[in-house]
VOVEX-997479 format. One line per field, with one value per residue: x, y, z of N, C-alpha, C, O, CB in turn; residue in one letter; residue number from 1. Coordinates in pm, whole numbers, plus 32768, in hexadecimal, padded with zeros to 4 digits. Atoms other than C-alpha are relative to their C-alpha. Glycine has a CB too. Example, Ala and Ser with C-alpha at 12.3 -4.5 7.8 and 13.67 -1.06 7.14 Angstrom:
// residues 2
n.x: [8059:7FAE]
n.y: [7F89:7F89]
n.z: [8000:7FFA]
ca.x: [84CE:8557]
ca.y: [7E3E:7F96]
ca.z: [830C:82CA]
c.x: [805A:7FB3]
c.y: [8078:806D]
c.z: [8000:8049]
o.x: [80C2:7FE6]
o.y: [8076:80DC]
o.z: [8042:805A]
cb.x: [7F9D:8029]
cb.y: [8003:802E]
cb.z: [807D:7F72]
residuo: [A:S]
num: [1:2]
END
This chain:
// residues 128
n.x: [8053:804F:8060:8078:7FEC:8061:7FCD:7F8B:802D:804E:7FA8:7FAF:804F:7FF6:7F81:8000:8068:7FC5:7F96:8029:808B:8021:801C:807D:8062:8015:803F:806B:8073:7FD1:7FD9:8072:8055:7FC3:8001:8080:800E:7FA5:803B:8083:7FF9:8031:7F96:7F9C:803F:7FF6:7F61:7FD9:8044:7FBB:7F7C:800A:8015:7F7F:7FA9:802C:7FEC:7F66:7FF8:804C:7FB7:7F87:8035:8014:7F75:7FCB:8058:7FD3:7F86:8018:8036:7F8F:7FBD:7F75:8014:8028:7F8C:7FA0:8013:800C:7F73:7FAE:8051:7FE3:7F76:7FF9:804E:7FE2:7FA9:8056:8068:7FC4:7FDF:8079:8020:7F9F:8020:8086:7FF0:7FB9:806F:804B:7FB4:7FFB:8093:8015:7F9B:8038:8067:7FCD:7FC8:806E:804E:8079:7FF0:7FC4:7FB8:7FED:7FCB:8045:7FCD:8062:7FD2:801D:7FD3:7FB6:8006:7F80]
n.y: [801E:8078:7FE4:7FB0:7FDE:7FA7:7F69:7FC9:7FF4:7F87:7F9B:8004:7FCA:7F76:7FC8:8003:7F94:7F7B:7FE6:8002:7FBC:7FD4:805E:8032:7F99:8018:8073:7FD9:8058:807D:7FEA:7FD8:8070:804D:7FB2:7FFC:808B:8012:7FB0:8025:803C:808C:804F:8000:805C:808C:800C:8007:8079:807F:8000:803F:8080:8040:8015:8069:8084:8024:801B:806C:8060:8014:802B:8089:804A:7FFF:8056:808B:802F:8024:808A:806A:801D:7FD4:7F6E:7FF2:8025:7FAA:7F94:8034:8039:7F8A:7FB8:804A:7FF3:7F85:7FDE:8052:7FC4:7F94:8043:803D:7FA8:7FDD:8066:7FDA:7F84:801F:8057:7FB7:7FAB:8049:8020:7F92:7FF4:8061:7FE4:7F83:8035:804A:7FA6:7FAE:805A:8010:8080:802F:8084:8045:8092:8064:8079:8066:807B:8039:8097:8028:8096:8025]
n.z: [8060:7FCF:7F8E:802B:808B:803E:7FE7:804A:8092:8013:7FF2:8081:805E:7FE5:802D:807F:803A:7FE3:8061:8091:800F:808D:8058:7FCE:803B:8094:8007:7FA1:7FFF:7FD2:7F72:7FA9:7FE3:7FA2:7F7F:7FC0:7FD0:7FA0:7F88:7FE2:7F72:7FE8:8031:7F7E:7F88:8030:7FE9:7F6A:7FD6:8027:7FB0:7F81:8007:7FFD:7F90:7FA7:8034:7FE6:7F6A:7FE9:802D:7FAD:7F71:800D:800B:7F72:7FAB:8027:7FD4:7F6B:7FEA:801A:7F83:8008:7FD9:7F79:7FB5:8017:7FAB:7F6F:7FC2:7FDD:7F9D:7F7C:7FC6:7FE4:7F8B:7F98:7FA9:7FD0:7FA7:7FA0:7FC5:7FCF:7F96:7F98:7F9F:7FA8:7FA1:7FA0:7FBE:7F9D:7F8B:7FB0:7FBA:7FA6:7F82:7FB8:7FC4:7F94:7FA5:7FC2:7FCE:8048:8025:7F8D:8013:7F7E:8012:7FB4:7FF0:7FF8:7FF5:8083:7FE8:8069:8032:803E]
ca.x: [632E:62CA:621B:6149:6159:601C:6096:61E1:613B:6057:6178:6233:6108:60EB:6257:622E:60FD:61B2:62DA:6223:60FD:6127:6122:5FFC:5F42:5F7D:5F07:5DDB:5CD9:5DB0:5E45:5D0A:5C58:5D76:5D93:5C24:5C28:5D49:5CC5:5B71:5B2C:5A7F:5BB9:5C91:5BB1:5BB5:5D46:5D5A:5C4E:5D18:5E5E:5DBE:5D30:5E91:5F2C:5E2F:5E5B:5FDE:5FB1:5EB4:5FA1:60CA:5FF2:5F73:60EC:6156:603C:609A:61F5:6194:60D3:620F:62A9:640F:63B5:630F:6444:6532:648D:6442:65A5:6652:6542:656B:66E3:66C5:65B8:6630:6743:6640:6540:6641:66BA:6560:651C:6663:65F0:6498:6522:661D:64F6:6430:654B:6586:640A:6400:6531:6488:634D:640A:64CC:638C:62E7:61D0:6240:62AE:6395:63BF:6478:63AE:641C:6364:6392:63C7:63DF:64E8:64BE:65E2]
ca.y: [9D82:9C32:9CB9:9DC0:9D99:9E4E:9F9F:9F86:9F4A:A069:A146:A0E4:A12B:A27D:A2C9:A255:A33F:A462:A439:A3F7:A4E2:A561:A424:A3A4:A4DF:A485:A324:A399:A29F:A165:A205:A2A2:A16A:A0B0:A1BC:A1AD:A033:A030:A135:A0A2:A04C:9EF8:9E8E:9F01:9E4F:9D12:9D2B:9D5E:9C45:9B48:9BB3:9B67:9A25:99BE:9A26:9960:9835:9840:9870:9759:9671:96C2:968C:9532:94D4:9537:946C:9341:934F:936B:9223:915C:90AC:90F0:9266:9249:9198:9283:93A4:92E3:925C:93AF:944B:9342:935B:94D6:94DB:93B0:946B:958B:9496:93E1:9526:9591:9440:947F:95DB:9558:943D:9536:9626:950F:9493:95EE:9613:94E0:953A:9696:95D0:94F2:9610:96DE:95A5:95A4:9452:937D:924E:9158:900E:8EEB:8DAE:8C70:8B0D:8A43:88C3:8841:870D:8649]
ca.z: [D774:D81D:D94B:D88B:D721:D6C1:D777:D6CB:D57F:D5B5:D61A:D4DA:D405:D4A0:D459:D2F9:D2BC:D362:D278:D134:D151:CFEE:CF51:D023:CFBC:CE4B:CE85:CF55:CEED:CF5A:D095:D11E:D104:D1B2:D2C7:D2FC:D316:D3F2:D4E9:D4F3:D660:D611:D54F:D67C:D778:D697:D696:D80E:D840:D774:D828:D96F:D8F3:D888:D9BB:DA89:D9B3:D9DA:DB5B:DB57:DA9E:DB7A:DCB9:DC3C:DBDB:DD3F:DDE1:DD08:DD74:DEEC:DEC0:DE66:DF97:DF23:DF2F:E07D:E106:E066:E128:E26F:E2A4:E298:E366:E46E:E47C:E484:E59B:E672:E715:E76E:E800:E8C1:E94C:E99A:EA5A:EB23:EB8E:EBF3:ECB2:ED64:EDAA:EE41:EF1A:EF97:EFE6:F09E:F176:F1C0:F21A:F309:F3A3:F3E7:F464:F368:F2FC:F41E:F3FE:F522:F548:F5AA:F626:F5DE:F626:F4F4:F4EA:F40A:F341:F2D8]
c.x: [7FB1:7F97:7F7C:8012:7F9D:802B:8073:7FE3:7FB2:8063:8055:7FA7:7FF1:806B:8009:7F9C:8031:8067:7FC5:7F7B:7FE7:7FE5:7F79:7F86:7FE3:7FB2:7F83:7F8F:8023:8012:7F96:7FBC:804A:7FFB:7F72:7FDD:8053:7FE5:7F8D:8018:7FD8:807B:8067:7FDE:8015:809E:8017:7FBC:804A:8092:7FDF:7FDB:8083:804F:7FC0:8015:8091:800A:7FC0:8065:8082:7FCC:7FE8:8095:8031:7FB7:801C:8083:8007:7FBF:8064:8048:8098:800C:7FF1:8087:8083:7FF4:7FFB:807E:804A:7FC0:8015:8088:8017:7FC1:801E:804D:7FB2:7FA3:8053:8032:7F8F:7FD1:806C:7FE1:7F75:8015:8055:7F98:7FAE:804E:8011:7F81:7FEC:8051:7FC9:7F8B:802D:8039:7F92:7F9E:7F6E:8007:8059:8038:802B:8034:7FB0:803F:7F95:8048:7FE2:802E:8039:7FEF:8077:7FE5]
c.y: [7F79:801D:804A:801C:8058:80A0:8012:800F:807D:8074:800B:8031:808D:8049:7FFE:806A:807F:8021:8007:8039:802F:7F8A:7FB1:8057:7FF2:7F76:7FFF:7F92:7F72:8021:8029:7F89:7F9B:8035:7FEB:7F6A:7FD5:8048:7FE2:7FC3:7F63:7FB3:7FFF:7FA8:7F6B:7FDB:7FE5:7F7C:7F85:8001:7FC4:7F74:7FBB:8002:7F9E:7F77:7FD5:7FEE:7F76:7F71:7FE5:7FCB:7F5B:7FB2:7FF0:7F90:7F73:7FD6:7FF0:7F7F:7F8C:7FEE:8027:8092:801F:7FE2:8058:8099:7FD9:7FFC:807D:8052:7FCD:8013:809B:801B:7FA1:8037:8069:7FC3:7FBF:806D:8044:7FA2:8013:8076:7FE6:7F96:8047:8059:7FAD:7FD0:8080:801C:7FA4:8017:807B:7FC7:7FBD:8065:8060:7F99:7FD9:7F6A:7FBC:7F68:7FCC:7F68:7FB5:7F71:7F91:7F80:7FB2:7F5A:7FDB:7F73:7FD2:7F7C]
c.z: [8023:8066:7FC9:7F72:7FB7:8020:7FBB:7F75:7FE7:7FFC:7F6A:7F90:8001:7FBC:7F57:7FBC:8013:7F89:7F62:7FEC:7F73:7FA4:802F:7FD4:7F6B:7FEE:8054:8004:804A:8093:805C:802D:8070:8082:8048:803A:8089:8086:8030:808E:8004:7FC7:8075:8069:7FD0:8013:8087:8046:7FD1:8050:8089:7FFE:7FED:8067:806B:7FD9:801A:8091:802D:7FE2:8061:8091:7FF5:7FE6:808C:805B:7FD2:8036:809D:800F:7FFC:808B:8009:8017:8082:8059:7FF7:8054:8094:8052:802B:8072:8091:8034:8025:8096:8071:8065:8062:805A:807B:8073:8055:8079:8075:8056:8048:8062:8077:8050:8066:806F:8067:804F:8069:8089:804D:8054:8090:8067:8054:8048:7FC3:7FDB:806A:7FD0:8089:7FEA:805D:7FF1:7FFB:8008:7F82:801C:7F78:7FDF:7FB2:7FB3]
o.x: [7F44:7F29:7F09:8033:7FC3:8030:8086:801A:7FB8:8055:8077:7FDA:7FF9:8059:803A:7FB6:801D:8064:7FF4:7F27:7F73:7F9C:7F38:7F17:7F77:7F60:7F67:7F59:7FCC:7FD6:7F99:7F9E:800F:7FD9:7F67:7F9C:802B:7FFF:7F72:8079:8001:808B:80A3:8031:803C:80BD:8053:7FF1:804E:80C7:8028:8001:809A:809D:8006:8024:80AC:8049:7FEF:806B:80B0:8010:801D:80A5:8053:7FF6:801E:8099:8054:7FD6:804C:806F:80CB:8069:803A:80AE:80D2:8054:8031:8093:8075:8003:8028:809C:8069:7FFD:7FFA:8029:7FCF:7F8A:8025:8034:7FA4:7FA9:8041:7FF4:7F59:7FC3:8044:7F95:7F94:8017:7FFC:7F83:7FB9:802A:7FD2:7F83:7FF6:8018:7FA0:7F3F:7F1B:7F9B:80CB:7FF3:805F:8009:7F9E:806B:7F2D:80BD:7F72:8088:7FFD:7FF3:80A8:8040]
o.y: [7F62:7FE5:802D:808D:809B:80F5:8084:8064:80B7:80CC:8075:8078:80CE:80A4:805B:80A1:80D3:8089:8054:8003:8032:7F9B:7F75:802A:8013:7F6C:7F8F:7F74:7F35:7FE3:8002:7F75:7F61:7FED:7FDA:7F54:7F8E:8011:800D:7F7D:7F19:7F40:7F9A:7F63:7F15:7F74:7F7E:7F3C:7F23:7F98:7F6F:7F2B:7F5D:7FA5:7F54:7F21:7F61:7F8D:7F32:7F12:7F76:7F7F:7F0F:7F40:7F82:7F47:7F17:7F61:7F9F:7F48:7F21:804F:804F:80BA:8071:8031:8066:80DF:8023:802A:8087:808B:8011:8027:80B1:8059:7FCB:8024:8072:7FFA:7FC3:8049:8071:7FCE:801C:8077:801B:7F91:8023:805D:7FD6:7FCF:8076:8035:7FCD:8008:8081:7FEB:7FD9:8059:8085:7FCB:7F94:7F2F:7FE9:7F1A:8018:7F20:7FD4:7F3E:7F9E:7F76:7FB0:7F37:7FE8:7F1A:8017:7F45]
o.z: [7FF1:805F:7FE8:7F4C:7F56:7FC6:7F93:7F2F:7F7A:7FA7:7F35:7F3A:7F99:7F6B:7F18:7F51:7FBC:7F47:7F0F:7FA3:7F49:7F43:7FD9:7FB5:7F39:7F93:807E:806E:8088:80EA:80D1:80A2:80CC:80E0:80C1:80A0:80E5:80F2:80A0:80AD:805D:7FF0:8098:80A4:801F:804D:80A6:80A0:801C:8074:80BB:805A:803A:807D:80AF:8031:8039:80BC:8088:8030:807E:80D7:8046:8012:80B8:80A7:8024:8058:80D1:807A:8033:80CC:8072:805C:80B9:80AF:8055:8074:80E6:80C2:809E:80C8:80F6:80AC:807F:80EE:80DF:80D9:80DA:80C5:80ED:80E8:80C5:80E5:80E7:80D0:80B4:80BD:80EB:80CB:80D8:80DD:80E0:80C7:80D1:80FC:80C7:80CA:80FA:80DD:80C9:8082:7FFE:7FE3:807A:7F8E:80DA:7F90:80D2:7F8A:803C:7FE2:7F4E:8067:7F0D:8033:7F58:7F75]
cb.x: [804D:805C:804B:7FEE:8009:7F66:801F:8078:7FA8:7F94:805C:8037:7F8D:800F:807A:7FE5:7F75:804C:8072:8000:7FF3:8073:807A:8006:8035:8092:8059:7FC3:7FD1:8084:8066:7F9D:7FE0:807E:801B:7F90:802D:8079:7FF0:7FBF:7F98:7F6A:803B:800A:7F4F:7FCA:8054:7FCB:7F73:8013:8040:7FA6:7FA1:8045:8021:7F7E:7FDE:806E:7FB6:7F79:8022:8058:7F63:7F96:8073:7FE8:7F63:8007:8069:7FAA:7F9A:8072:7FF1:803B:7F95:7F81:8020:8000:7F88:7FC9:8063:8014:7F6D:7FEC:8072:7FBF:7F6C:8038:806F:7FB8:7FA5:806C:803C:7FA2:8004:807D:7FF7:7F85:803F:8070:7F9B:7FBF:808C:8022:7F8A:8021:80A6:7FCA:7FC3:806A:8061:7FAE:7FF7:7FF2:8036:7F92:807F:7F73:809F:7F6F:8048:7FA0:7FCB:805D:7F7D:8081:7F86:8077]
cb.y: [7FFB:7F9B:805E:8085:7F8A:7FDB:8028:7FAC:7F88:8012:7FE1:7F69:7FC9:8012:7FA7:7F7B:7FFE:7FFF:7F89:7F74:807E:8054:7FA8:7FF9:808E:7FFB:7F9A:808F:7FE9:7FCB:8063:805D:7FB4:7FE9:80A1:8035:7FA6:8024:807F:7F9B:8054:7FDA:8039:8086:801F:7FF1:8081:808E:7FFF:7FFA:809A:8044:7FE4:8028:8087:800D:7FFC:8076:8076:8010:8024:8091:8059:7FEA:8054:8097:8026:7FF3:805B:8067:7FE5:8034:7F6F:7FDE:8037:7F9B:7F7C:800B:8046:7F75:7FA5:8059:7FF3:7F6C:7FCB:8046:7FFE:7F96:8042:804E:7F87:7FAF:8045:7FFE:7F64:8019:8095:7FD0:7F86:8054:803C:7F93:7FC8:806B:7FE7:7F81:8023:807B:7FA2:7F9B:8054:805B:8028:8065:7FFA:8001:8010:8000:7FEA:7FFF:7FFF:8003:7FC4:8057:7F93:801D:7FE9:7FEF]
cb.z: [7F82:803B:8072:8051:7FBB:803D:8094:800E:7FD5:8071:8086:7FDF:8005:8086:8045:7FDE:8041:8096:8011:7FC8:8061:7FC5:7FF3:8097:8015:7FAF:8022:7FD6:7F67:7FB5:8008:7FBB:7F72:7FDD:7FE2:7F93:7F89:7FCB:7FE9:7F90:8063:7FB4:7F76:8043:801E:7F5B:7FDB:8050:7FCD:7F52:8013:804E:7F9C:7FAA:803F:8016:7F69:7FCD:804C:7F9F:7F75:800C:802A:7F86:7FA6:8042:7FF2:7F6D:7FCC:8048:7F99:7F85:8018:7F7D:7FC8:8020:7FD6:7F6B:7FD9:7FFF:7F8C:7F83:7FDA:7FF1:7F92:7F91:7FDF:7FD7:7FAD:7F92:7FA7:7FC1:7FAD:7F90:7FC0:7FC2:7FA6:7FA7:7FC4:7FBB:7F90:7FC7:7FD0:7FB1:7FA0:7FBD:7FCD:7F93:7F9E:7FCF:7FAE:7F8C:8079:7F82:7F74:8081:7FA1:8051:801D:7FD5:8079:7F8A:8076:7F7C:802F:8017:7FA5:8070]
residuo: [M:V:T:N:P:I:E:K:S:W:D:K:I:Q:Q:F:I:D:K:N:A:T:T:I:A:E:D:A:D:I:S:V:G:F:L:Q:E:L:S:D:L:E:L:W:D:S:L:M:G:E:R:E:K:I:N:M:S:V:C:Q:T:L:F:E:N:I:Q:S:Q:F:Q:K:P:G:F:Q:A:A:I:L:L:P:L:F:L:L:L:S:P:I:I:R:L:L:L:Y:L:L:S:S:A:T:T:I:L:I:Q:V:F:I:K:T:R:I:Y:R:K:R:I:V:M:R:E:V:E:E:W:Y]
num: [1:2:3:4:5:6:7:8:9:10:11:12:13:14:15:16:17:18:19:20:21:22:23:24:25:26:27:28:29:30:31:32:33:34:35:36:37:38:39:40:41:42:43:44:45:46:47:48:49:50:51:52:53:54:55:56:57:58:59:60:61:62:63:64:65:66:67:68:69:70:71:72:73:74:75:76:77:78:79:80:81:82:83:84:85:86:87:88:89:90:91:92:93:94:95:96:97:98:99:100:101:102:103:104:105:106:107:108:109:110:111:112:113:114:115:116:117:118:119:120:121:122:123:124:125:126:127:128]
END
């Protein structure tokens, strides 16, 4: 009933009409006018238009409320701190893997003599 009240109401009206066909026939002047007004497309379109407006206004209000909550520093800290604690081991692991891959790559370059390493002795004057 909350998500689609107009459709539920329309179904209930149709069920009422089906059950009370004889009573409606006796009160034809009132019920015919009511049925014509209810089944009128303009009325149906206006009801659906109002429903869409209400849904959009509710969504807009919720969005503005969430946006105002996001602007508060306490809320930002409450989100960022757990994210940092959650992601910091992953970042650390990625950095360890990257440094290990770089070390292995340099060792491969040294073995294939793409990167050469040599020992150089220089004379240095020591100051005491």
